[in-house]
C-alpha atoms as one frame of an Amber mdcrd trajectory, in Angstrom:
protein
 -27.604  -2.235  32.201 -25.917  -3.504  35.305 -25.658  -1.510  38.485 -22.021
  -0.723  37.796 -22.915   0.560  34.308 -25.597   2.709  35.880 -23.058   4.257
  38.378 -20.541   5.024  35.606 -23.378   6.628  33.435 -24.371   8.708  36.427
 -20.834  10.132  36.841 -20.656  10.856  33.107 -23.953  12.756  33.241 -22.865
  14.851  36.012 -19.598  15.713  34.356 -21.524  16.622  31.358 -24.488  18.460
  32.864 -22.787  19.580  36.125 -25.896  19.207  38.098 -29.078  17.046  37.923
 -31.947  16.409  40.335 -32.808  13.023  41.801 -36.113  13.060  39.881 -34.282
  13.605  36.519 -32.002  10.634  37.372 -35.126   8.646  38.357 -36.770   9.333
  34.823 -33.531   8.636  33.127 -32.795   5.362  34.467 -36.442   4.265  35.198
 -35.669   3.579  38.938 -37.181   5.171  42.095 -35.677   8.264  43.818 -34.721
   6.194  46.662 -32.537   3.969  44.409 -30.807   7.120  43.056 -29.900   8.319
  46.524 -28.469   4.744  47.271 -26.320   5.102  44.118 -25.099   8.513  45.538
 -24.125   6.819  48.704 -22.319   4.082  46.728 -20.240   6.560  44.687 -19.266
   8.537  47.846 -18.133   5.284  49.408 -16.099   4.630  46.312 -14.356   8.008
  46.629 -16.121   9.882  43.982 -16.722  13.526  45.250 -20.447  13.633  44.673
 -22.999  15.447  46.898 -26.499  16.864  47.042 -27.826  20.328  47.847 -31.511
  21.012  48.919 -33.724  23.907  48.189 -34.515  25.913  44.990 -31.859  25.243
  42.299 -30.496  22.293  44.256 -29.620  18.781  43.072 -26.980  16.163  42.889
 -23.538  17.556  41.777 -19.932  16.352  41.336 -16.845  18.480  42.410 -16.037
  20.689  39.485 -12.348  19.724  39.812 -13.015  16.078  39.568 -11.742  14.313
  36.321 -12.847  10.815  35.629  -9.821   9.903  33.632  -7.848   9.702  36.898
  -9.730   6.717  37.871 -10.645   5.117  34.418  -8.067   6.243  31.699  -4.337
   6.803  31.716  -3.006   9.838  30.219  -1.484   7.758  27.286  -4.798   6.002
  26.720  -6.752   9.338  26.682  -4.318  11.007  24.195  -4.639   7.824  21.884
  -8.367   7.951  21.987  -8.334  11.681  21.217  -5.944  11.083  18.196  -8.421
   8.352  16.874 -11.512  10.617  17.394  -9.749  13.580  15.766  -8.801  11.563
  12.750 -12.346  10.404  12.257 -13.501  13.965  12.743 -11.289  15.099   9.875
 -12.445  12.353   7.414 -16.234  12.904   8.130 -15.963  16.570   7.340 -16.229
  17.972  10.884 -13.090  19.891  10.714  -9.294  19.584  10.069  -8.021  18.592
  13.499  -7.995  20.717  16.614  -5.615  23.200  15.208  -7.294  25.813  13.107
 -10.671  23.981  13.141 -12.810  27.065  13.301 -12.285  28.045   9.821 -12.810
  24.606   8.518 -16.045  24.259  10.426 -17.561  27.279   8.915 -16.700  25.915
   5.484 -18.023  22.418   6.170 -20.963  23.487   8.394 -20.238  20.908  10.948
 -19.983  23.065  14.032 -22.040  20.689  16.292 -20.951  17.409  14.966 -20.736
  14.543  17.351 -16.985  14.010  16.475 -16.217  17.621  17.386 -17.986  17.382
  20.600 -16.292  14.118  21.525 -12.887  15.703  20.739 -13.682  18.694  22.981
 -14.781  16.523  25.871 -11.914  14.229  25.745  -9.438  17.157  25.310 -10.927
  18.989  28.297 -10.088  15.939  30.420  -6.401  15.986  29.542  -3.630  18.148
  30.886  -1.228  17.031  28.253  -0.657  18.364  24.816  -3.501  16.860  22.736
  -2.491  18.677  19.511   0.531  16.618  18.716  -0.863  14.836  15.819  -2.642
  16.029  12.651  -4.180  13.459  10.098  -5.659  14.374   6.838  -7.032  11.503
   4.685  -7.798  13.829   1.780  -6.267  13.570  -1.571  -4.140  16.079  -3.375
  -7.021  16.840  -5.838 -10.684  18.090  -5.496 -11.765  14.341  -5.585 -11.088
  14.346  -1.846 -14.289  16.284  -1.025 -16.457  13.728  -3.066 -14.889  10.853
  -1.232 -15.848  12.460   1.980 -19.459  12.623   0.801 -19.577   8.950  -0.174
 -17.821   8.090   3.218 -20.664   9.906   5.112 -23.559   8.101   3.158 -21.784
   4.841   3.683 -21.210   5.530   7.474 -24.867   6.251   7.822 -25.934   3.081
   6.086 -23.526   0.866   8.121 -24.823   2.375  11.371 -28.472   2.108  10.305
 -27.904  -1.340   8.759 -29.363  -0.308   5.406 -28.564  -1.213   1.874 -26.853
   1.007  -0.564 -27.162   1.603  -4.359 -24.439   3.055  -6.465 -22.671   3.087
  -9.840 -19.107   1.348  -9.688 -16.139   1.584 -11.929 -13.959  -1.596 -11.388
 -10.232  -1.912 -12.199 -11.229  -4.153 -14.979 -13.009  -1.364 -16.857 -16.609
  -2.559 -15.830 -19.209  -0.036 -15.021 -22.457  -1.102 -13.675 -25.086  -0.482
 -10.886 -24.477  -2.236  -7.703 -26.626  -2.745  -4.618 -24.753  -3.941  -1.501
 -25.304  -4.581   2.215 -22.550  -2.552   4.055 -20.831  -3.981   7.057 -18.038
  -1.783   7.724 -15.621   0.925   6.206 -11.900  -0.136   5.843  -8.835   1.976
   5.315  -5.992   0.093   3.693  -3.299   0.730   1.110  -3.718   4.504   1.094
  -7.414   4.158   0.268 -10.870   3.868   1.775 -13.137   0.851   0.952 -16.623
  -0.083   1.662 -16.786  -3.791   2.696 -20.021  -5.815   2.658 -22.280  -8.199
   0.728 -22.575  -7.616  -3.060 -26.119  -8.489  -4.084 -25.091  -8.642  -7.746
 -22.088 -11.145  -7.383 -23.757 -12.789  -4.238 -20.561 -12.680  -2.273 -18.626
 -10.392   0.088 -16.800  -7.585  -1.681 -14.569  -4.486  -1.243 -15.530  -1.359
  -2.990 -13.134   1.532  -3.329 -14.808   4.787  -2.275 -13.202   6.905  -5.052
 -14.740   4.570  -7.729 -18.195   4.959  -6.471 -20.627   7.430  -8.100 -24.346
   8.355  -7.425 -24.436   6.512  -4.022 -27.915   6.275  -2.419 -29.261   4.887
   0.752 -32.171   2.691  -0.287 -33.669   2.360   3.110 -34.049  -1.343   2.815
 -32.657  -3.387   5.844 -29.664  -5.582   5.647 -30.653  -9.194   5.347 -27.147
 -10.787   5.330 -25.590 -11.717   8.752 -22.959  -9.179   9.884 -21.088 -11.981
  11.617 -19.690 -12.924   8.220 -17.669  -9.655   8.360 -15.997 -10.257  11.652
 -12.606 -11.176   9.993 -13.128  -8.907   7.050  -9.544  -7.959   6.106  -7.838
 -11.220   6.986 -10.620 -13.376   5.359 -10.433 -11.246   2.279  -6.706 -11.510
   2.174  -7.050 -15.259   2.062  -9.662 -15.055  -0.633  -7.329 -12.718  -2.702
  -4.429 -15.209  -2.223  -6.608 -17.914  -3.826  -7.942 -15.729  -6.594  -4.736
 -13.891  -7.617  -1.519 -15.657  -8.486   1.579 -13.769  -7.259   4.636 -13.350
  -9.307   8.106 -12.232  -8.254   9.814  -9.565 -10.329  13.416  -8.582 -10.320
  14.052  -5.125 -11.564  16.639  -2.322 -11.676  15.575   1.184 -11.070  17.305
   4.543 -10.256  17.626   5.343  -6.656  15.048   8.197  -7.004  12.249   5.750
  -8.423  12.692   3.149  -5.650  10.078   4.811  -3.382   7.321   4.213  -5.903
   7.713   0.505  -5.658   8.083   0.606  -1.955   4.857   2.545  -1.692   2.816
  -0.182  -3.439   4.691  -3.476  -2.459   7.073  -4.993  -0.013  10.558  -5.057
  -1.587  13.881  -6.889  -0.993  17.098  -4.832  -1.873  19.503  -7.057  -3.616
  22.042  -4.621  -4.773  22.575  -0.848  -4.299  25.006   1.505  -6.119  25.212
   5.170  -6.220  22.809   5.438  -9.156  20.793   2.259  -9.249  18.934  -0.274
  -6.992  18.293  -3.836  -7.880  15.319  -5.295  -6.052  12.641  -8.101  -5.973
   8.968  -7.775  -5.181   5.799  -9.785  -5.506   2.701  -8.433  -7.295  -0.479
 -10.040  -8.623   0.022 -11.589 -12.114  -2.914  -9.575 -13.436  -3.582  -7.657
 -16.642  -2.428  -4.355 -15.086   1.124  -5.682 -14.355   2.603  -4.619 -17.692
   0.986  -1.145 -17.349   2.425  -0.750 -13.985   5.891  -1.351 -15.279   5.439
   0.784 -18.228   4.401   3.666 -15.965   8.034   3.990 -15.030   8.905   4.789
 -18.758  12.567   4.199 -19.355  13.492   4.277 -15.740  13.005   0.688 -15.143
  14.728  -2.575 -16.464  13.029  -5.860 -15.951  15.692  -8.601 -15.147  13.243
 -11.550 -14.380  11.085 -13.410 -15.149  11.667 -13.761 -18.829   7.836 -14.030
 -19.668   7.281 -10.574 -18.055  10.112  -9.085 -20.080   8.493 -10.492 -23.335
   5.129  -9.103 -22.339   6.483  -5.674 -21.724   8.329  -5.848 -25.089   5.365
  -6.652 -26.970   3.188  -4.039 -25.408   5.997  -1.364 -26.311   5.788  -2.682
 -29.927   2.044  -2.215 -30.098   2.302   1.248 -28.438   4.983   2.264 -31.072
   2.816   0.933 -33.921  -0.311   2.813 -32.565   1.584   6.125 -32.388   3.716
   5.824 -35.593   1.855   5.712 -39.038   5.051   4.485 -40.693   5.185   1.097
 -42.254   6.341  -1.754 -40.107   9.397  -2.351 -42.204  10.534   1.191 -41.799
  14.260   1.268 -40.609  13.338   3.763 -37.897  10.796   1.363 -36.509  13.279
  -1.418 -36.471  15.975   0.693 -34.788  13.504   1.828 -32.200  12.286  -1.741
 -31.301  15.904  -3.014 -31.136  16.743  -0.213 -28.663  13.876  -0.948 -26.506
  14.628  -4.628 -26.449  18.150  -4.055 -25.056  16.624  -1.760 -22.448  13.937
  -4.162 -21.278
């Protein structure tokens, strides 16, 4: 470390421990006691209220009223850092924010987590309201606790640079064991993903945490360069743009259903009435496109393109046929299909 870094660490140690001897500093930094006292003089010249006391119980101390954030971090910067650490603390199972964290800690057994300690230290340096934001990445079902378990195993593997093994259920219905070299954890699109090198596919991949089962840290070191992950999200976006063809849909939905599309895609409102909204949006022209449209039931009308209207119509016919044992020439079947065609 540089001399400046040593001086900063010295101040941090004193803020944390309140008092240390010159010999303790000497052992910590691997320097002479004389060098430690030179550092003390340098800090005093810089205006840091640091001093030493002699005799039994003496040592190097810093004024108890001194706060490092006055010279290093602004109040806004400190609050922003606290919000970020507090959010990570929630996800890793260390509590549910500052408010009411005692009850959660007992439940999760994470009373002495590094995240909690960081939150307490940063909060103690602030005179502002640090409890202005509460973040919870958990889901509305019991699955959330399992995702937190997967997150912690993945986090440990990323930090230790070790490979992972797990069962993965893809959106294409595939289920197979994967081994991968994790580079980072990414939150995007209302979900958490593990990003790294897939040994099976021999390329970089995203794995959705909620689709991972039986995750295990193999202990084997990562062999793929982490440098390949520097532009993770942007690079993967470009790859997706090449792999997936986007198609623009024009639909009409009731006002109360608009939010569903807006949650998933960027929309352009074309026309709005008291009851309905006509809008356009782009989505991947994939096998699940028709299923997505059908998830709205009768509350959506596809206006364009024509090929999607036909695909939806055919899928509805298959659904009707599967759920109705009547003969295809049955008059009720014909009426139902005609009604659906006029709707779609």
